[in-house]
Structures are given as structure tokens and as C-alpha cells.
N, CA, C and O of each residue as an XYZ file, in Angstrom:
696
protein
N      22.853      0.562     10.842
C      21.551      0.141     10.389
C      21.541     -1.375     10.260
O      22.486     -1.963      9.735
N      20.484     -2.002     10.733
C      20.406     -3.464     10.695
C      20.090     -3.970      9.291
O      19.562     -3.219      8.470
N      20.402     -5.224      9.006
C      20.059     -5.788      7.693
C      18.559     -5.708      7.407
O      18.170     -5.461      6.265
N      17.706     -5.912      8.421
C      16.250     -5.839      8.209
C      15.837     -4.405      7.865
O      14.965     -4.206      7.019
N      16.447     -3.409      8.502
C      16.117     -1.990      8.187
C      16.521     -1.662      6.764
O      15.776     -0.999      6.043
N      17.687     -2.116      6.357
C      18.115     -1.899      4.964
C      17.166     -2.585      3.994
O      16.800     -2.023      2.962
N      16.775     -3.798      4.334
C      15.860     -4.535      3.473
C      14.522     -3.789      3.339
O      13.974     -3.710      2.240
N      14.003     -3.253      4.421
C      12.752     -2.493      4.352
C      12.914     -1.247      3.467
O      11.998     -0.906      2.718
N      14.018     -0.591      3.539
C      14.257      0.578      2.672
C      14.256      0.185      1.193
O      13.678      0.877      0.355
N      14.903     -0.923      0.894
C      14.910     -1.429     -0.496
C      13.523     -1.898     -0.916
O      13.120     -1.699     -2.062
N      12.798     -2.516     -0.001
C      11.415     -2.953     -0.246
C      10.560     -1.751     -0.669
O       9.878     -1.813     -1.693
N      10.588     -0.690      0.084
C       9.806      0.525     -0.258
C      10.274      1.135     -1.573
O       9.461      1.607     -2.369
N      11.564      1.125     -1.798
C      12.109      1.630     -3.051
C      11.616      0.822     -4.249
O      11.207      1.383     -5.266
N      11.660     -0.487     -4.114
C      11.168     -1.366     -5.198
C       9.681     -1.169     -5.436
O       9.239     -1.161     -6.585
N       8.888     -1.008     -4.358
C       7.469     -0.738     -4.537
C       7.271      0.572     -5.294
O       6.420      0.659     -6.179
N       8.049      1.578     -4.947
C       7.951      2.863     -5.643
C       8.265      2.704     -7.126
O       7.532      3.202     -7.981
N       9.352      2.011     -7.421
C       9.746      1.801     -8.831
C       8.660      1.044     -9.577
O       8.287      1.437    -10.682
N       8.152     -0.023     -9.001
C       7.099     -0.816     -9.669
C       5.864      0.020     -9.908
O       5.286     -0.033    -10.994
N       5.442      0.796     -8.913
C       4.245      1.614     -9.050
C       4.443      2.671    -10.137
O       3.544      2.904    -10.945
N       5.586      3.294    -10.161
C       5.864      4.321    -11.199
C       5.849      3.682    -12.589
O       5.284      4.242    -13.528
N       6.469      2.516    -12.711
C       6.523      1.821    -14.003
C       5.140      1.374    -14.486
O       4.853      1.396    -15.682
N       4.302      0.976    -13.554
C       3.003      0.371    -13.915
C       1.823      1.302    -13.621
O       0.694      0.828    -13.494
N       2.052      2.594    -13.511
C       1.043      3.532    -13.092
C      -0.169      3.507    -14.057
O      -1.311      3.504    -13.597
N       0.058      3.490    -15.338
C      -1.066      3.500    -16.273
C      -1.880      2.214    -16.175
O      -3.109      2.269    -16.236
N      -1.232      1.056    -16.024
C      -1.957     -0.205    -15.808
C      -2.750     -0.149    -14.492
O      -3.887     -0.614    -14.411
N      -2.131      0.422    -13.490
C      -2.737      0.520    -12.177
C      -3.993      1.401    -12.238
O      -5.014      1.059    -11.640
N      -3.929      2.514    -12.944
C      -5.097      3.381    -13.065
C      -6.249      2.689    -13.811
O      -7.418      2.855    -13.463
N      -5.899      1.924    -14.827
C      -6.949      1.167    -15.547
C      -7.598      0.125    -14.615
O      -8.818     -0.037    -14.628
N      -6.807     -0.560    -13.829
C      -7.356     -1.556    -12.903
C      -8.181     -0.870    -11.821
O      -9.224     -1.388    -11.421
N      -7.738      0.270    -11.350
C      -8.505      1.027    -10.373
C      -9.868      1.412    -10.922
O     -10.874      1.339    -10.216
N      -9.897      1.821    -12.186
C     -11.199      2.140    -12.827
C     -12.127      0.939    -12.802
O     -13.304      1.076    -12.468
N     -11.618     -0.231    -13.148
C     -12.437     -1.442    -13.168
C     -12.895     -1.827    -11.755
O     -14.063     -2.155    -11.551
N     -11.989     -1.787    -10.795
C     -12.347     -2.138     -9.423
C     -13.369     -1.181     -8.858
O     -14.306     -1.607     -8.184
N     -13.210      0.101     -9.119
C     -14.157      1.105     -8.626
C     -15.545      0.858     -9.207
O     -16.535      0.861     -8.474
N     -15.621      0.649    -10.495
C     -16.904      0.357    -11.143
C     -17.550     -0.884    -10.576
O     -18.754     -0.887    -10.320
N     -16.781     -1.937    -10.374
C     -17.296     -3.169     -9.804
C     -17.827     -2.952     -8.377
O     -18.915     -3.419     -8.040
N     -17.071     -2.256     -7.560
C     -17.497     -2.033     -6.172
C     -18.762     -1.172     -6.112
O     -19.668     -1.458     -5.329
N     -18.827     -0.135     -6.924
C     -19.997      0.721     -6.910
C     -21.241     -0.027     -7.382
O     -22.356      0.266     -6.951
N     -21.038     -0.978     -8.259
C     -22.167     -1.757     -8.775
C     -22.602     -2.849     -7.807
O     -23.800     -3.058     -7.616
N     -21.661     -3.542     -7.199
C     -22.001     -4.751     -6.423
C     -22.236     -4.528     -4.931
O     -22.832     -5.391     -4.286
N     -21.807     -3.438     -4.371
C     -21.880     -3.252     -2.903
C     -23.195     -2.628     -2.431
O     -23.420     -2.519     -1.226
N     -24.046     -2.226     -3.335
C     -25.329     -1.707     -2.901
C     -25.235     -0.365     -2.200
O     -25.950     -0.126     -1.227
N     -24.376      0.503     -2.673
C     -24.248      1.827     -2.071
C     -25.341      2.770     -2.540
O     -25.346      3.941     -2.159
N     -26.254      2.292     -3.347
C     -27.308      3.158     -3.867
C     -26.859      3.720     -5.230
O     -25.834      3.325     -5.786
N     -27.650      4.634     -5.726
C     -27.367      5.215     -7.023
C     -26.236      6.240     -6.883
O     -26.332      7.211     -6.134
N     -25.189      5.987     -7.617
C     -24.045      6.883     -7.646
C     -23.973      7.459     -9.067
O     -23.698      6.733    -10.022
N     -24.216      8.743     -9.196
C     -24.234      9.343    -10.525
C     -22.809      9.523    -11.077
O     -21.823      9.261    -10.387
N     -22.727      9.973    -12.323
C     -21.443     10.118    -12.997
C     -20.529     11.109    -12.275
O     -19.316     10.909    -12.216
N     -21.110     12.168    -11.731
C     -20.308     13.164    -11.030
C     -19.679     12.586     -9.752
O     -18.511     12.846     -9.462
N     -20.446     11.811     -9.000
C     -19.914     11.197     -7.794
C     -18.867     10.113     -8.144
O     -17.847      9.967     -7.472
N     -19.158      9.382     -9.196
C     -18.180      8.371     -9.627
C     -16.863      9.035    -10.006
O     -15.790      8.541     -9.661
N     -16.947     10.150    -10.714
C     -15.738     10.886    -11.074
C     -15.003     11.381     -9.834
O     -13.772     11.375     -9.804
N     -15.734     11.805     -8.818
C     -15.121     12.270     -7.565
C     -14.392     11.122     -6.877
O     -13.278     11.300     -6.382
N     -15.016      9.945     -6.844
C     -14.351      8.779     -6.245
C     -13.117      8.396     -7.053
O     -12.105      7.994     -6.478
N     -13.183      8.511     -8.351
C     -12.032      8.205     -9.209
C     -10.883      9.183     -8.925
O      -9.723      8.774     -8.861
N     -11.202     10.466     -8.757
C     -10.204     11.467     -8.411
C      -9.573     11.153     -7.054
O      -8.361     11.274     -6.877
N     -10.409     10.752     -6.106
C      -9.901     10.402     -4.785
C      -8.952      9.205     -4.895
O      -7.900      9.189     -4.255
N      -9.312      8.218     -5.693
C      -8.447      7.059     -5.876
C      -7.092      7.470     -6.460
O      -6.052      6.982     -6.017
N      -7.100      8.357     -7.442
C      -5.839      8.792     -8.024
C      -5.006      9.583     -7.007
O      -3.782      9.457     -6.972
N      -5.667     10.391     -6.188
C      -4.956     11.126     -5.119
C      -4.347     10.152     -4.121
O      -3.216     10.349     -3.678
N      -5.089      9.094     -3.760
C      -4.575      8.101     -2.816
C      -3.395      7.346     -3.437
O      -2.441      7.001     -2.741
N      -3.462      7.094     -4.729
C      -2.374      6.435     -5.430
C      -1.107      7.307     -5.406
O      -0.007      6.814     -5.159
N      -1.284      8.604     -5.668
C      -0.154      9.521     -5.632
C       0.431      9.615     -4.221
O       1.647      9.689     -4.045
N      -0.458      9.611     -3.217
C      -0.003      9.619     -1.817
C       0.832      8.386     -1.506
O       1.859      8.470     -0.832
N       0.379      7.242     -2.004
C       1.124      5.997     -1.766
C       2.453      6.027     -2.486
O       3.459      5.575     -1.939
N       2.482      6.546     -3.696
C       3.737      6.683     -4.407
C       4.722      7.549     -3.598
O       5.906      7.227     -3.507
N       4.238      8.609     -3.033
C       5.085      9.483     -2.216
C       5.541      8.777     -0.959
O       6.678      8.948     -0.518
N       4.647      7.976     -0.375
C       4.991      7.231      0.837
C       6.170      6.270      0.587
O       7.030      6.091      1.448
N       6.189      5.676     -0.577
C       7.251      4.717     -0.921
C       8.496      5.392     -1.512
O       9.547      4.758     -1.607
N       8.395      6.635     -1.901
C       9.479      7.327     -2.577
C      10.716      7.443     -1.683
O      10.645      8.067     -0.624
N      11.832      6.863     -2.083
C      13.019      6.881     -1.238
C      13.638      8.284     -1.089
O      14.451      8.506     -0.192
N      13.265      9.208     -1.945
C      13.798     10.577     -1.800
C      12.659     11.575     -1.657
O      12.816     12.739     -2.025
N      11.519     11.148     -1.134
C      10.344     11.977     -1.025
C      10.378     12.955      0.126
O      11.337     13.028      0.894
N       9.294     13.703      0.215
C       9.194     14.770      1.219
C       9.279     14.234      2.659
O       9.697     14.953      3.566
N       8.883     12.973      2.861
C       8.938     12.402      4.217
C      10.358     12.341      4.753
O      10.544     12.205      5.963
N      11.358     12.436      3.900
C      12.758     12.388      4.338
C      13.376     13.779      4.483
O      14.547     13.917      4.834
N      12.576     14.799      4.208
C      13.088     16.168      4.263
C      13.236     16.642      5.708
O      14.143     17.414      6.022
N      12.358     16.185      6.572
C      12.342     16.652      7.944
C      12.997     15.640      8.857
O      13.231     14.500      8.455
N      13.297     16.043     10.084
C      13.932     15.157     11.041
C      13.047     13.985     11.406
O      11.840     14.010     11.161
N      13.633     12.974     11.981
C      12.906     11.790     12.380
C      11.958     12.105     13.541
O      12.345     12.761     14.508
N      10.730     11.636     13.436
C       9.754     11.741     14.514
C       9.853     10.419     15.244
O       9.959      9.370     14.609
N       9.820     10.448     16.589
C       9.848      9.182     17.315
C       8.758      8.233     16.817
O       7.619      8.654     16.617
N       9.094      6.958     16.614
C       8.198      6.025     15.961
C       6.889      5.840     16.724
O       5.853      5.643     16.090
N       6.889      5.894     18.050
C       5.620      5.718     18.757
C       4.699      6.894     18.514
O       3.485      6.707     18.434
N       5.229      8.089     18.394
C       4.421      9.284     18.095
C       3.887      9.204     16.656
O       2.722      9.512     16.405
N       4.720      8.803     15.747
C       4.268      8.658     14.332
C       3.197      7.605     14.231
O       2.224      7.798     13.503
N       3.332      6.507     14.926
C       2.325      5.435     14.886
C       0.989      5.925     15.454
O      -0.069      5.634     14.896
N       1.039      6.659     16.550
C      -0.199      7.204     17.126
C      -0.885      8.170     16.178
O      -2.106      8.129     16.027
N      -0.113      9.037     15.538
C      -0.661      9.969     14.583
C      -1.284      9.234     13.396
O      -2.370      9.599     12.947
N      -0.616      8.218     12.892
C      -1.139      7.459     11.780
C      -2.467      6.797     12.133
O      -3.388      6.759     11.316
N      -2.559      6.277     13.353
C      -3.814      5.644     13.776
C      -4.952      6.673     13.868
O      -6.113      6.330     13.643
N      -4.632      7.900     14.190
C      -5.656      8.935     14.241
C      -6.105      9.347     12.840
O      -7.257      9.731     12.643
N      -5.209      9.267     11.883
C      -5.521      9.724     10.528
C      -6.160      8.607      9.668
O      -6.937      8.907      8.762
N      -5.854      7.376      9.932
C      -6.363      6.266      9.128
C      -7.501      5.571      9.830
O      -7.559      5.538     11.060
N      -8.422      5.007      9.038
C      -9.550      4.280      9.594
C      -9.216      2.831      9.840
O     -10.033      2.100     10.399
N      -8.039      2.395      9.441
C      -7.613      1.004      9.622
C      -6.424      0.947     10.587
O      -5.678      1.917     10.724
N      -6.264     -0.157     11.227
C      -5.165     -0.373     12.166
C      -4.155     -1.319     11.496
O      -4.462     -2.490     11.276
N      -2.976     -0.828     11.178
C      -2.011     -1.627     10.452
C      -0.837     -2.067     11.325
O       0.189     -2.507     10.806
N      -0.979     -1.951     12.655
C       0.130     -2.316     13.536
C       0.517     -3.801     13.403
O       1.702     -4.124     13.313
N      -0.476     -4.702     13.390
C      -0.159     -6.128     13.247
C       0.510     -6.418     11.889
O       1.459     -7.197     11.796
N      -0.010     -5.776     10.863
C       0.585     -5.987      9.537
C       2.019     -5.498      9.510
O       2.873     -6.152      8.911
N       2.312     -4.370     10.138
C       3.680     -3.882     10.169
C       4.579     -4.808     10.958
O       5.726     -5.042     10.578
N       4.063     -5.337     12.057
C       4.873     -6.308     12.827
C       5.174     -7.525     11.994
O       6.292     -8.038     12.033
N       4.179     -8.013     11.220
C       4.418     -9.138     10.340
C       5.443     -8.809      9.243
O       6.311     -9.626      8.936
N       5.339     -7.632      8.667
C       6.288     -7.199      7.659
C       7.709     -7.144      8.237
O       8.661     -7.615      7.615
N       7.831     -6.576      9.405
C       9.130     -6.489     10.057
C       9.683     -7.880     10.390
O      10.875     -8.136     10.224
N       8.819     -8.763     10.854
C       9.253    -10.147     11.142
C       9.742    -10.838      9.868
O      10.762    -11.528      9.877
N       9.003    -10.645      8.775
C       9.390    -11.248      7.493
C      10.737    -10.674      7.025
O      11.597    -11.410      6.542
N      10.906     -9.361      7.173
C      12.178     -8.736      6.776
C      13.322     -9.265      7.626
O      14.404     -9.544      7.109
N      13.095     -9.403      8.901
C      14.148     -9.937      9.799
C      14.493    -11.384      9.404
O      15.662    -11.769      9.368
N      13.467    -12.158      9.114
C      13.692    -13.548      8.718
C      14.502    -13.635      7.419
O      15.441    -14.424      7.317
N      14.139    -12.838      6.454
C      14.837    -12.865      5.156
C      16.272    -12.361      5.282
O      17.166    -12.849      4.591
N      16.488    -11.402      6.148
C      17.837    -10.817      6.297
C      18.597    -11.398      7.479
O      19.610    -10.835      7.896
N      18.129    -12.509      8.024
C      18.714    -13.084      9.245
C      20.205    -13.374      9.092
O      20.974    -13.196     10.037
N      20.606    -13.814      7.923
C      21.995    -14.170      7.711
C      22.829    -13.009      7.203
O      23.960    -13.188      6.750
N      22.256    -11.815      7.285
C      22.907    -10.656      6.720
C      22.532    -10.576      5.238
O      21.976    -11.524      4.683
N      22.829     -9.474      4.617
C      22.465     -9.327      3.229
C      23.481     -8.423      2.540
O      23.712     -7.290      2.961
N      24.065     -8.930      1.505
C      25.000     -8.101      0.725
C      24.168     -7.109     -0.074
O      22.965     -7.302     -0.249
N      24.789     -6.076     -0.547
C      24.105     -5.079     -1.372
C      23.466     -5.730     -2.593
O      22.373     -5.347     -3.009
N      24.149     -6.707     -3.158
C      23.655     -7.384     -4.343
C      22.404     -8.228     -4.008
O      21.494     -8.338     -4.831
N      22.364     -8.802     -2.837
C      21.253     -9.656     -2.449
C      20.012     -8.861     -1.990
O      18.900     -9.387     -2.011
N      20.202     -7.619     -1.582
C      19.082     -6.867     -1.052
C      17.921     -6.698     -2.045
O      16.755     -6.742     -1.653
N      18.243     -6.506     -3.314
C      17.193     -6.341     -4.297
C      16.347     -7.617     -4.448
O      15.120     -7.561     -4.527
N      17.029     -8.751     -4.484
C      16.308    -10.032     -4.570
C      15.487    -10.307     -3.309
O      14.368    -10.817     -3.377
N      16.067     -9.957     -2.156
C      15.325    -10.124     -0.900
C      14.100     -9.231     -0.837
O      13.055     -9.630     -0.325
N      14.238     -8.005     -1.368
C      13.110     -7.072     -1.396
C      11.992     -7.628     -2.295
O      10.809     -7.543     -1.967
N      12.395     -8.190     -3.418
C      11.398     -8.810     -4.316
C      10.681     -9.948     -3.596
O       9.461    -10.084     -3.688
N      11.445    -10.753     -2.886
C      10.877    -11.859     -2.103
C       9.928    -11.320     -1.034
O       8.870    -11.904     -0.800
N      10.283    -10.240     -0.397
C       9.448     -9.643      0.632
C       8.140     -9.114      0.043
O       7.082     -9.258      0.655
N       8.207     -8.513     -1.122
C       7.001     -8.054     -1.819
C       6.083     -9.210     -2.142
O       4.871     -9.123     -1.945
N       6.664    -10.308     -2.644
C       5.871    -11.490     -2.954
C       5.236    -12.083     -1.678
O       4.087    -12.526     -1.690
N       5.990    -12.080     -0.613
C       5.549    -12.683      0.632
C       4.511    -11.830      1.383
O       3.506    -12.342      1.874
N       4.779    -10.528      1.458
C       3.970     -9.650      2.312
C       3.066     -8.679      1.552
O       2.187     -8.063      2.154
N       3.266     -8.533      0.249
C       2.514     -7.531     -0.483
C       3.033     -6.141     -0.145
O       4.149     -5.981      0.350
N       2.220     -5.160     -0.416
C       2.619     -3.762     -0.165
C       1.931     -3.269      1.105
O       0.704     -3.278      1.204
N       2.716     -2.850      2.047
C       2.203     -2.317      3.300
C       1.542     -0.970      3.050
O       2.119     -0.153      2.332
N       0.374     -0.693      3.597
C      -0.516     -1.398      4.514
C      -1.752     -2.026      3.847
O      -2.833     -2.032      4.438
N      -1.604     -2.540      2.654
C      -2.755     -3.018      1.887
C      -3.558     -4.097      2.596
O      -4.788     -4.068      2.551
N      -2.911     -5.031      3.238
C      -3.649     -6.103      3.924
C      -4.644     -5.543      4.928
O      -5.779     -6.012      5.020
N      -4.212     -4.540      5.677
C      -5.075     -3.912      6.695
C      -6.207     -3.158      6.045
O      -7.342     -3.222      6.517
N      -5.925     -2.445      4.972
C      -6.933     -1.692      4.264
C      -8.000     -2.624      3.695
O      -9.197     -2.390      3.860
N      -7.553     -3.670      3.032
C      -8.488     -4.613      2.387
C      -9.357     -5.303      3.421
O     -10.574     -5.392      3.255
N      -8.741     -5.790      4.485
C      -9.499     -6.470      5.539
C     -10.508     -5.530      6.198
O     -11.641     -5.932      6.461
N     -10.114     -4.290      6.468
C     -11.005     -3.331      7.095
C     -12.198     -2.999      6.227
O     -13.317     -2.890      6.730
N     -11.986     -2.838      4.954
C     -13.070     -2.541      4.033
C     -13.998     -3.751      3.902
O     -15.219     -3.602      3.948
N     -13.442     -4.913      3.745
C     -14.280     -6.099      3.591
C     -15.105     -6.393      4.824
O     -16.210     -6.927      4.724
N     -14.576     -6.047      5.993
C     -15.333     -6.248      7.245
C     -16.500     -5.266      7.330
O     -17.554     -5.606      7.868
N     -16.327     -4.071      6.814
C     -17.368     -3.058      6.867
C     -17.211     -2.130      5.659
O     -16.596     -1.069      5.768
N     -17.769     -2.530      4.499
C     -17.623     -1.694      3.292
C     -18.413     -0.388      3.428
O     -19.614     -0.408      3.699
N     -17.740      0.729      3.239
C     -18.400      2.033      3.228
C     -17.813      2.853      2.098
O     -16.722      2.560      1.608
N     -18.531      3.871      1.687
C     -18.025      4.756      0.655
C     -16.776      5.509      1.115
O     -15.901      5.804      0.301
N     -16.683      5.821      2.406
C     -15.507      6.504      2.936
C     -14.239      5.669      2.722
O     -13.174      6.218      2.440
N     -14.351      4.360      2.853
C     -13.204      3.462      2.746
C     -12.899      3.042      1.299
O     -11.828      2.509      1.010
N     -13.860      3.291      0.398
C     -13.758      2.780     -0.958
C     -12.492      3.193     -1.692
O     -11.836      2.315     -2.253
N     -12.096      4.473     -1.732
C     -10.883      4.810     -2.491
C      -9.632      4.097     -1.964
O      -8.825      3.618     -2.761
N      -9.456      4.018     -0.664
C      -8.306      3.293     -0.078
C      -8.331      1.854     -0.519
O      -7.304      1.312     -0.930
N      -9.486      1.225     -0.441
C      -9.639     -0.172     -0.791
C      -9.273     -0.436     -2.256
O      -8.491     -1.331     -2.575
N      -9.868      0.376     -3.130
C      -9.628      0.195     -4.564
C      -8.169      0.351     -4.910
O      -7.641     -0.418     -5.714
N      -7.498      1.336     -4.319
C      -6.073      1.529     -4.566
C      -5.280      0.351     -4.004
O      -4.381     -0.157     -4.674
N      -5.594     -0.086     -2.797
C      -4.887     -1.225     -2.208
C      -5.038     -2.467     -3.067
O      -4.049     -3.150     -3.334
N      -6.248     -2.777     -3.505
C      -6.444     -3.936     -4.391
C      -5.664     -3.805     -5.686
O      -5.033     -4.761     -6.137
N      -5.707     -2.619     -6.283
C      -4.989     -2.408     -7.538
C      -3.501     -2.591     -7.361
O      -2.855     -3.216     -8.201
N      -2.947     -2.070     -6.303
C      -1.507     -2.215     -6.038
C      -1.151     -3.703     -5.848
O      -0.167     -4.188     -6.408
N      -1.942     -4.396     -5.073
C      -1.663     -5.809     -4.852
C      -1.702     -6.586     -6.165
O      -0.841     -7.432     -6.409
N      -2.685     -6.309     -7.006
C      -2.850     -7.071     -8.253
C      -1.814     -6.676     -9.315
O      -1.206     -7.544     -9.941
N      -1.617     -5.384     -9.514
C      -0.777     -4.932    -10.613
C       0.686     -4.800    -10.181
O       1.577     -5.192    -10.934
N       0.947     -4.276     -9.024
C       2.328     -4.025     -8.596
C       2.941     -5.250     -7.947
O       4.096     -5.588     -8.204
N       2.151     -5.925     -7.089
C       2.701     -7.090     -6.370
C       2.383     -8.421     -7.040
O       2.917     -9.466     -6.670
N       1.489     -8.357     -8.045
C       1.097     -9.579     -8.783
C       0.452    -10.617     -7.861
O       0.724    -11.814     -7.964
N      -0.419    -10.127     -6.946
C      -1.105    -10.989     -5.985
C      -2.596    -10.904     -6.256
O      -3.115     -9.814     -6.497
N      -3.285    -12.014     -6.222
C      -4.723    -12.068     -6.436
C      -5.421    -11.748     -5.099
O      -5.283    -12.488     -4.125
N      -6.159    -10.650     -5.071
C      -6.828    -10.236     -3.849
C      -8.352    -10.352     -3.950
O      -9.065     -9.762     -3.138
N      -8.859    -11.098     -4.927
C     -10.285    -11.250     -5.056
C     -10.846    -11.941     -3.828
O     -10.174    -12.754     -3.194
N     -12.100    -11.606     -3.499
C     -12.720    -12.204     -2.310
C     -12.992    -13.668     -2.502
O     -13.512    -14.323     -1.598
């Protein structure tokens, strides 16, 4: 396994740890972001029942992201799927295209791990990568929503913003 691959594994593990530790803060921020978006984007009148449904969707997306980053999650239970097939499937399932963002993340990981990385240094390098790149695929989600805000994209966007602000400590305000 290459130093960059190891670094990416530690990066995802650190994101999982941070999200688990800050989940209650994250949910509070998601509530605020959701209310702000529903008020300011002109989606029309959204009653309390619909607002609650969007809130539930946000929490489900947050749990999905936690599982995505989980180093011992269900995604590791099954055999490896060829990466090109997995990428094509992801593009069919997601409304955003995160290929460029992933290439940037991989380039950043390679740059940080260029001189090799001891086990002790990997944690610090992963923290640096989180500061530098944020949490994948948030940049793509945020850009896609801002280019064309829709209610369909809202839960993904709110969760991505919350993760960037609370977990990565990055300001993602427009």
C-alpha cells in the first residue's frame, strides 16, 4: 500500500472520529442551516411537517456519511469492486460529480505523503489533509447546490456545510 493510500485511510478514519465526537453539535448546526436555507432560498411555503421530513433526511444523510467514513463499516465487508465500476455507479446515484474533487484530494494526499510517512506522522498528515481539502465530497455537493439550489439537493448541502463548519472547522458561507 502506498503512503498516499495509507494517508487517505487515516483521513477517513479521522473524519469518522471527529463526526462521531461532534455529532450533537453537527445536528444543531444542521438545524440552523436547514432553517436558513428554507427561509432564504424562496422554495415557497414549507410547513412544519415538510420541514421535519427534510430534517429527517439530513440526519439520514449524516448517518450515511458516518458509515462512509467508518474504517470498520459495512463497505469493508464485501470484496473490492473495481474502482472504475464503483465510480460509474456513484455518478448514477449522486446528483453531483465529485471526480475532480477526488483527484484533488488524491493529489494533496500524494503531496503530503511524498517523503513517506511513519505511523506516528500519519495522524498529523491526516489532520493537515482535512484542513487543506475538507471532507470529501463536500466541495462538490456545496458547489452543485449553489449553482442550482433545489429541494432535492438541500439535505446533502446542509449536511456538507455542517460537516465543513463543525468537523473540519472551515467557513463555507457564501
